[in-house]
MMTF fields as JSON, N, C-alpha, C and O atoms, coordinates in Angstrom:
{
  "mmtfVersion": "1.0.0",
  "mmtfProducer": "UNKNOWN",
  "numBonds": 323,
  "numAtoms": 324,
  "numGroups": 81,
  "numChains": 1,
  "numModels": 1,
  "chainsPerModel": [1],
  "groupsPerChain": [81],
  "chainIdList": ["A"],
  "bondAtomList": [4, 2, 8, 6, 12, 10, 16, 14, 20, 18, 24, 22, 28, 26, 32, 30, 36, 34, 40, 38, 44, 42, 48, 46, 52, 50, 56, 54, 60, 58, 64, 62, 68, 66, 72, 70, 76, 74, 80, 78, 84, 82, 88, 86, 92, 90, 96, 94, 100, 98, 104, 102, 108, 106, 112, 110, 116, 114, 120, 118, 124, 122, 128, 126, 132, 130, 136, 134, 140, 138, 144, 142, 148, 146, 152, 150, 156, 154, 160, 158, 164, 162, 168, 166, 172, 170, 176, 174, 180, 178, 184, 182, 188, 186, 192, 190, 196, 194, 200, 198, 204, 202, 208, 206, 212, 210, 216, 214, 220, 218, 224, 222, 228, 226, 232, 230, 236, 234, 240, 238, 244, 242, 248, 246, 252, 250, 256, 254, 260, 258, 264, 262, 268, 266, 272, 270, 276, 274, 280, 278, 284, 282, 288, 286, 292, 290, 296, 294, 300, 298, 304, 302, 308, 306, 312, 310, 316, 314, 320, 318],
  "bondOrderList": [1, 1, 1, 1, 1, 1, 1, 1, 1, 1, 1, 1, 1, 1, 1, 1, 1, 1, 1, 1, 1, 1, 1, 1, 1, 1, 1, 1, 1, 1, 1, 1, 1, 1, 1, 1, 1, 1, 1, 1, 1, 1, 1, 1, 1, 1, 1, 1, 1, 1, 1, 1, 1, 1, 1, 1, 1, 1, 1, 1, 1, 1, 1, 1, 1, 1, 1, 1, 1, 1, 1, 1, 1, 1, 1, 1, 1, 1, 1, 1],
  "groupList": [{"groupName": "MET", "atomNameList": ["N", "CA", "C", "O"], "elementList": ["N", "C", "C", "O"], "formalChargeList": [0, 0, 0, 0], "bondAtomList": [1, 0, 2, 1, 3, 2], "bondOrderList": [1, 1, 2], "singleLetterCode": "M", "chemCompType": "L-PEPTIDE LINKING"}, {"groupName": "ILE", "atomNameList": ["N", "CA", "C", "O"], "elementList": ["N", "C", "C", "O"], "formalChargeList": [0, 0, 0, 0], "bondAtomList": [1, 0, 2, 1, 3, 2], "bondOrderList": [1, 1, 2], "singleLetterCode": "I", "chemCompType": "L-PEPTIDE LINKING"}, {"groupName": "PRO", "atomNameList": ["N", "CA", "C", "O"], "elementList": ["N", "C", "C", "O"], "formalChargeList": [0, 0, 0, 0], "bondAtomList": [1, 0, 2, 1, 3, 2], "bondOrderList": [1, 1, 2], "singleLetterCode": "P", "chemCompType": "L-PEPTIDE LINKING"}, {"groupName": "ALA", "atomNameList": ["N", "CA", "C", "O"], "elementList": ["N", "C", "C", "O"], "formalChargeList": [0, 0, 0, 0], "bondAtomList": [1, 0, 2, 1, 3, 2], "bondOrderList": [1, 1, 2], "singleLetterCode": "A", "chemCompType": "L-PEPTIDE LINKING"}, {"groupName": "ARG", "atomNameList": ["N", "CA", "C", "O"], "elementList": ["N", "C", "C", "O"], "formalChargeList": [0, 0, 0, 0], "bondAtomList": [1, 0, 2, 1, 3, 2], "bondOrderList": [1, 1, 2], "singleLetterCode": "R", "chemCompType": "L-PEPTIDE LINKING"}, {"groupName": "GLY", "atomNameList": ["N", "CA", "C", "O"], "elementList": ["N", "C", "C", "O"], "formalChargeList": [0, 0, 0, 0], "bondAtomList": [1, 0, 2, 1, 3, 2], "bondOrderList": [1, 1, 2], "singleLetterCode": "G", "chemCompType": "PEPTIDE LINKING"}, {"groupName": "LYS", "atomNameList": ["N", "CA", "C", "O"], "elementList": ["N", "C", "C", "O"], "formalChargeList": [0, 0, 0, 0], "bondAtomList": [1, 0, 2, 1, 3, 2], "bondOrderList": [1, 1, 2], "singleLetterCode": "K", "chemCompType": "L-PEPTIDE LINKING"}, {"groupName": "VAL", "atomNameList": ["N", "CA", "C", "O"], "elementList": ["N", "C", "C", "O"], "formalChargeList": [0, 0, 0, 0], "bondAtomList": [1, 0, 2, 1, 3, 2], "bondOrderList": [1, 1, 2], "singleLetterCode": "V", "chemCompType": "L-PEPTIDE LINKING"}, {"groupName": "LEU", "atomNameList": ["N", "CA", "C", "O"], "elementList": ["N", "C", "C", "O"], "formalChargeList": [0, 0, 0, 0], "bondAtomList": [1, 0, 2, 1, 3, 2], "bondOrderList": [1, 1, 2], "singleLetterCode": "L", "chemCompType": "L-PEPTIDE LINKING"}, {"groupName": "GLU", "atomNameList": ["N", "CA", "C", "O"], "elementList": ["N", "C", "C", "O"], "formalChargeList": [0, 0, 0, 0], "bondAtomList": [1, 0, 2, 1, 3, 2], "bondOrderList": [1, 1, 2], "singleLetterCode": "E", "chemCompType": "L-PEPTIDE LINKING"}, {"groupName": "TYR", "atomNameList": ["N", "CA", "C", "O"], "elementList": ["N", "C", "C", "O"], "formalChargeList": [0, 0, 0, 0], "bondAtomList": [1, 0, 2, 1, 3, 2], "bondOrderList": [1, 1, 2], "singleLetterCode": "Y", "chemCompType": "L-PEPTIDE LINKING"}, {"groupName": "SER", "atomNameList": ["N", "CA", "C", "O"], "elementList": ["N", "C", "C", "O"], "formalChargeList": [0, 0, 0, 0], "bondAtomList": [1, 0, 2, 1, 3, 2], "bondOrderList": [1, 1, 2], "singleLetterCode": "S", "chemCompType": "L-PEPTIDE LINKING"}, {"groupName": "GLN", "atomNameList": ["N", "CA", "C", "O"], "elementList": ["N", "C", "C", "O"], "formalChargeList": [0, 0, 0, 0], "bondAtomList": [1, 0, 2, 1, 3, 2], "bondOrderList": [1, 1, 2], "singleLetterCode": "Q", "chemCompType": "L-PEPTIDE LINKING"}, {"groupName": "HIS", "atomNameList": ["N", "CA", "C", "O"], "elementList": ["N", "C", "C", "O"], "formalChargeList": [0, 0, 0, 0], "bondAtomList": [1, 0, 2, 1, 3, 2], "bondOrderList": [1, 1, 2], "singleLetterCode": "H", "chemCompType": "L-PEPTIDE LINKING"}, {"groupName": "THR", "atomNameList": ["N", "CA", "C", "O"], "elementList": ["N", "C", "C", "O"], "formalChargeList": [0, 0, 0, 0], "bondAtomList": [1, 0, 2, 1, 3, 2], "bondOrderList": [1, 1, 2], "singleLetterCode": "T", "chemCompType": "L-PEPTIDE LINKING"}, {"groupName": "ASN", "atomNameList": ["N", "CA", "C", "O"], "elementList": ["N", "C", "C", "O"], "formalChargeList": [0, 0, 0, 0], "bondAtomList": [1, 0, 2, 1, 3, 2], "bondOrderList": [1, 1, 2], "singleLetterCode": "N", "chemCompType": "L-PEPTIDE LINKING"}, {"groupName": "PHE", "atomNameList": ["N", "CA", "C", "O"], "elementList": ["N", "C", "C", "O"], "formalChargeList": [0, 0, 0, 0], "bondAtomList": [1, 0, 2, 1, 3, 2], "bondOrderList": [1, 1, 2], "singleLetterCode": "F", "chemCompType": "L-PEPTIDE LINKING"}, {"groupName": "ASP", "atomNameList": ["N", "CA", "C", "O"], "elementList": ["N", "C", "C", "O"], "formalChargeList": [0, 0, 0, 0], "bondAtomList": [1, 0, 2, 1, 3, 2], "bondOrderList": [1, 1, 2], "singleLetterCode": "D", "chemCompType": "L-PEPTIDE LINKING"}],
  "groupTypeList": [0, 1, 1, 2, 3, 4, 5, 6, 7, 8, 7, 9, 7, 10, 11, 12, 6, 13, 11, 8, 1, 13, 8, 2, 9, 14, 7, 14, 8, 2, 9, 8, 11, 7, 3, 9, 1, 7, 15, 5, 15, 5, 15, 16, 2, 6, 5, 12, 8, 7, 8, 1, 2, 14, 6, 3, 5, 8, 15, 1, 15, 9, 5, 5, 1, 1, 7, 4, 8, 7, 15, 9, 11, 17, 7, 7, 3, 9, 1, 5, 5],
  "groupIdList": [1, 2, 3, 4, 5, 6, 7, 8, 9, 10, 11, 12, 13, 14, 15, 16, 17, 18, 19, 20, 21, 22, 23, 24, 25, 26, 27, 28, 29, 30, 31, 32, 33, 34, 35, 36, 37, 38, 39, 40, 41, 42, 43, 44, 45, 46, 47, 48, 49, 50, 51, 52, 53, 54, 55, 56, 57, 58, 59, 60, 61, 62, 63, 64, 65, 66, 67, 68, 69, 70, 71, 72, 73, 74, 75, 76, 77, 78, 79, 80, 81],
  "secStructList": [7, 7, 3, 3, 7, 5, 6, 6, 6, 5, 7, 7, 3, 3, 7, 6, 6, 1, 7, 3, 3, 7, 7, 7, 1, 3, 3, 3, 7, 6, 6, 7, 3, 3, 3, 3, 3, 3, 3, 7, 7, 1, 1, 1, 7, 6, 6, 7, 3, 3, 3, 3, 1, 1, 7, 6, 6, 7, 3, 3, 3, 3, 6, 6, 3, 3, 3, 3, 3, 3, 3, 3, 7, 7, 7, 3, 3, 3, 7, 7, 7],
  "xCoordList": [-5.473, -5.335, -6.68, -7.705, -6.669, -7.869, -7.617, -6.594, -8.544, -8.378, -9.268, -10.475, -8.716, -9.546, -10.586, -10.328, -11.756, -12.778, -12.559, -13.269, -11.592, -11.207, -12.379, -12.771, -12.929, -14.102, -15.325, -16.327, -15.258, -16.326, -16.608, -17.564, -15.807, -16.078, -14.884, -15.023, -13.721, -12.535, -11.917, -11.347, -12.025, -11.546, -10.806, -10.973, -9.995, -9.472, -9.972, -10.196, -10.145, -10.88, -9.973, -9.057, -10.243, -9.468, -10.029, -11.247, -9.191, -9.664, -9.456, -8.774, -10.039, -9.922, -8.463, -8.115, -7.61, -6.207, -5.282, -4.067, -5.844, -5.069, -4.26, -3.139, -4.838, -4.226, -5.29, -6.485, -4.85, -5.809, -6.434, -5.78, -7.71, -8.444, -8.57, -8.919, -8.297, -8.468, -9.845, -10.167, -10.645, -12.036, -12.263, -11.444, -13.363, -13.722, -13.9, -13.973, -13.968, -14.005, -15.194, -15.068, -16.335, -17.509, -18.125, -18.411, -18.329, -18.87, -19.624, -19.24, -20.694, -21.437, -20.859, -20.675, -20.575, -19.914, -20.749, -20.424, -21.803, -22.68, -22.03, -22.551, -20.89, -20.253, -19.389, -18.847, -19.254, -18.441, -19.298, -20.452, -18.725, -19.379, -18.5, -17.274, -19.143, -18.413, -18.078, -18.94, -16.813, -16.37, -15.662, -15.035, -15.772, -15.061, -13.91, -14.092, -12.726, -11.575, -11.713, -11.857, -11.669, -11.788, -10.452, -10.327, -9.459, -8.104, -7.146, -6.9, -6.605, -5.834, -4.338, -3.833, -3.632, -2.192, -1.889, -2.803, -0.624, -0.269, -0.914, -1.252, -1.089, -1.673, -3.192, -3.817, -3.788, -5.239, -5.673, -5.756, -5.955, -6.285, -7.673, -8.551, -7.843, -9.133, -10.193, -9.952, -11.357, -12.459, -12.534, -13.562, -11.463, -11.491, -12.444, -12.51, -13.178, -14.061, -13.308, -12.557, -13.518, -12.891, -13.948, -15.018, -13.634, -14.495, -13.82, -12.651, -14.56, -14.018, -15.051, -16.251, -14.612, -15.533, -16.048, -15.563, -17.026, -17.576, -18.949, -19.468, -19.538, -20.893, -20.882, -19.944, -21.92, -22.036, -22.278, -22.719, -21.982, -22.261, -21.128, -21.319, -19.948, -18.814, -17.709, -17.611, -16.879, -15.619, -14.52, -14.496, -13.618, -12.59, -11.225, -11.017, -10.297, -8.92, -8.095, -7.896, -7.618, -6.88, -5.481, -5.275, -4.52, -3.14, -2.967, -2.161, -3.714, -3.621, -4.519, -4.643, -5.155, -6.095, -7.49, -7.91, -8.2, -9.532, -10.577, -10.536, -11.511, -12.572, -13.922, -14.07, -14.907, -16.283, -17.127, -17.078, -17.893, -18.691, -19.839, -20.492, -20.072, -21.076, -22.394, -23.447, -22.349, -23.582, -23.273, -22.112, -24.314, -24.161, -25.078, -26.298, -24.509, -25.324, -24.534, -23.331, -25.217, -24.522, -23.682, -24.151, -22.454, -21.535, -21.119, -20.62, -21.315, -20.829, -19.42, -19.214, -18.456, -17.056, -16.493, -16.654, -15.834, -15.133, -13.651, -13.041, -13.088, -11.691, -10.834, -11.103, -9.819, -8.967, -7.777, -7.615, -6.939, -5.742, -5.713, -4.761],
  "yCoordList": [-11.325, -12.771, -13.414, -13.038, -14.371, -15.13, -16.57, -17.151, -17.148, -18.512, -19.444, -19.212, -20.492, -21.388, -22.105, -22.477, -22.291, -23.132, -24.532, -24.972, -25.218, -26.531, -27.488, -27.819, -27.926, -28.774, -28.033, -28.658, -26.71, -25.849, -26.081, -25.517, -26.891, -27.218, -26.896, -26.185, -27.409, -27.243, -25.881, -25.669, -24.973, -23.613, -23.077, -23.561, -22.081, -21.247, -19.848, -19.504, -19.05, -17.814, -16.6, -16.543, -15.656, -14.433, -13.374, -13.263, -12.62, -11.561, -10.211, -10.11, -9.178, -7.829, -7.383, -6.588, -7.876, -7.448, -8.389, -8.353, -9.224, -10.138, -11.146, -11.499, -11.601, -12.697, -13.761, -13.466, -14.986, -16.08, -16.106, -15.836, -16.439, -16.594, -18.09, -18.84, -18.531, -19.934, -20.116, -19.486, -20.971, -21.162, -22.593, -23.468, -22.844, -24.229, -25.052, -24.5, -26.361, -27.234, -26.958, -27.029, -26.647, -26.353, -25.063, -24.919, -24.125, -22.83, -22.25, -22.473, -21.506, -20.856, -19.469, -18.701, -19.154, -17.903, -17.118, -17.128, -16.448, -15.77, -14.593, -14.124, -14.099, -12.947, -13.325, -12.445, -14.624, -15.049, -15.235, -15.654, -14.921, -15.152, -16.054, -16.038, -16.84, -17.681, -16.845, -16.167, -16.902, -16.155, -17.095, -18.071, -16.788, -17.528, -16.669, -15.486, -17.263, -16.527, -16.388, -17.38, -15.155, -14.901, -14.536, -14.557, -14.204, -13.953, -14.404, -13.668, -15.61, -16.183, -16.138, -15.402, -16.966, -17.14, -18.604, -19.428, -18.943, -20.339, -20.957, -22.14, -20.167, -20.688, -20.709, -21.565, -19.772, -19.652, -19.622, -18.546, -20.79, -20.843, -20.288, -20.252, -19.861, -19.369, -20.448, -21.621, -20.051, -20.983, -21.578, -22.148, -21.461, -22.002, -21.188, -19.965, -21.872, -21.191, -20.905, -21.745, -19.703, -19.298, -18.664, -18.274, -18.566, -17.859, -16.551, -16.536, -15.449, -14.159, -13.391, -13.562, -12.555, -11.88, -10.563, -9.491, -10.651, -9.437, -9.743, -10.841, -8.803, -8.958, -9.458, -9.189, -10.181, -10.691, -9.555, -8.468, -9.827, -8.877, -7.923, -6.974, -8.151, -7.264, -8.009, -9.234, -7.253, -7.784, -7.25, -6.059, -8.11, -7.731, -8.079, -9.184, -7.135, -7.37, -7.479, -6.486, -8.665, -8.938, -9.388, -10.551, -8.481, -8.831, -9.298, -10.19, -8.708, -9.092, -10.242, -10.55, -10.891, -11.97, -11.358, -10.746, -11.522, -10.935, -12.017, -13.079, -11.736, -12.699, -12.045, -10.831, -12.865, -12.421, -13.196, -14.426, -12.495, -13.174, -13.931, -13.43, -15.15, -16.032, -15.903, -15.773, -15.937, -15.828, -15.3, -15.132, -15.045, -14.594, -15.453, -15.409, -16.226, -17.125, -17.532, -17.289, -18.149, -18.725, -19.898, -20.732, -19.95, -21.011, -21.763, -21.155, -23.076, -23.89, -24.337, -25.043, -23.927, -24.197, -25.176, -24.993, -26.213, -27.15, -26.812, -26.899, -26.43, -26.021, -27.22, -27.89, -27.494, -28.629, -28.681, -27.813, -29.695, -29.784, -31.026, -31.25],
  "zCoordList": [-19.662, -19.595, -19.906, -19.336, -20.798, -21.129, -20.72, -21.08, -19.97, -19.474, -20.293, -20.365, -20.915, -21.709, -20.864, -19.719, -21.439, -20.821, -21.368, -22.274, -20.825, -21.341, -21.188, -20.069, -22.287, -22.249, -21.742, -21.394, -21.695, -21.197, -19.719, -19.187, -19.045, -17.645, -16.759, -15.764, -17.111, -16.27, -16.558, -17.629, -15.622, -15.867, -14.666, -13.547, -14.907, -13.848, -14.155, -15.316, -13.129, -13.311, -13.222, -12.402, -14.062, -14.204, -13.259, -13.118, -12.629, -11.736, -12.391, -13.41, -11.814, -12.353, -12.436, -13.309, -11.548, -11.505, -12.273, -12.083, -13.133, -13.972, -13.158, -13.524, -12.059, -11.308, -11.097, -11.089, -10.929, -10.805, -9.416, -8.409, -9.398, -8.142, -7.888, -8.799, -6.681, -6.337, -5.712, -4.704, -6.308, -5.901, -5.445, -5.726, -4.743, -4.414, -5.691, -6.789, -5.539, -6.707, -7.615, -8.837, -7.041, -7.853, -7.356, -6.167, -8.265, -7.88, -9.07, -10.218, -8.801, -9.869, -10.097, -9.152, -11.343, -11.68, -12.693, -13.881, -12.266, -13.227, -13.935, -14.947, -13.422, -14.048, -15.248, -15.918, -15.528, -16.662, -17.908, -17.823, -19.055, -20.336, -21.188, -21.073, -22.043, -22.977, -24.205, -24.765, -24.616, -25.789, -26.752, -26.342, -28.032, -29.063, -29.564, -29.851, -29.67, -30.184, -31.699, -32.413, -32.175, -33.609, -34.248, -35.473, -33.437, -33.934, -32.843, -31.888, -32.98, -31.89, -32.12, -32.967, -31.323, -31.482, -31.201, -31.186, -30.977, -30.762, -29.538, -29.544, -28.486, -27.255, -27.288, -26.662, -28.014, -28.065, -29.526, -30.118, -30.124, -31.544, -31.847, -30.986, -33.087, -33.551, -33.356, -33.642, -32.874, -32.674, -31.285, -30.918, -30.492, -29.134, -28.271, -28.389, -27.407, -26.466, -25.181, -24.687, -24.638, -23.387, -22.5, -22.966, -21.218, -20.273, -19.9, -19.515, -20.015, -19.628, -18.823, -19.039, -17.906, -16.987, -17.545, -17.183, -18.421, -19.017, -19.58, -19.381, -20.269, -20.785, -22.224, -22.974, -22.601, -23.961, -24.948, -24.574, -26.206, -27.262, -27.573, -28.333, -27.005, -27.234, -27.963, -27.889, -28.667, -29.172, -28.272, -27.96, -27.856, -26.892, -27.458, -27.959, -27.378, -27.78, -26.51, -25.811, -26.207, -24.97, -25.35, -25.698, -25.287, -25.616, -27.044, -27.309, -27.975, -29.375, -29.764, -30.95, -28.789, -29.066, -29.076, -28.095, -30.176, -30.291, -30.061, -30.683, -29.161, -28.873, -29.11, -28.971, -29.47, -29.627, -28.626, -28.595, -27.813, -26.808, -27.462, -28.377, -26.973, -27.548, -26.808, -27.433, -25.489, -24.716, -23.331, -22.958, -22.584, -21.207, -20.355, -20.515, -19.461, -18.65, -17.421, -17.332, -16.482, -15.335, -15.822, -16.596, -15.367, -15.761, -14.512, -13.565, -14.49, -13.381, -13.734, -14.721, -12.93, -13.221, -12.212, -11.005, -12.698, -11.836, -11.92, -12.986, -10.797, -10.766, -10.396, -9.399, -11.178, -10.864, -11.791, -12.649, -11.628, -12.443, -13.263, -14.011]
}
C-alpha cells in the first residue's frame, strides 16, 4: 500500500503490516521517505509524490506501481480528513 502525500503535508501512514496507523494531528516521522511514482495506475498517476516507509535511493514495486525515492528526511505529517 502506498499512501499519497497529498500536498506533501496531509498524509496517512503505512505500517509494516499494510494497515493504517492512526497518529496525532502533527507528528514527526523520520522513517518516511518521499517517492515519485514512475509507473502508476488510475489511483496513483505517474509523477505523483507519495510517502513510503523505507530508505532513499531504491526503486520499489508495490502492487504493480513502481516508485523511485526522491529523498530521505524528517517529514512533518498532519493527519486529517
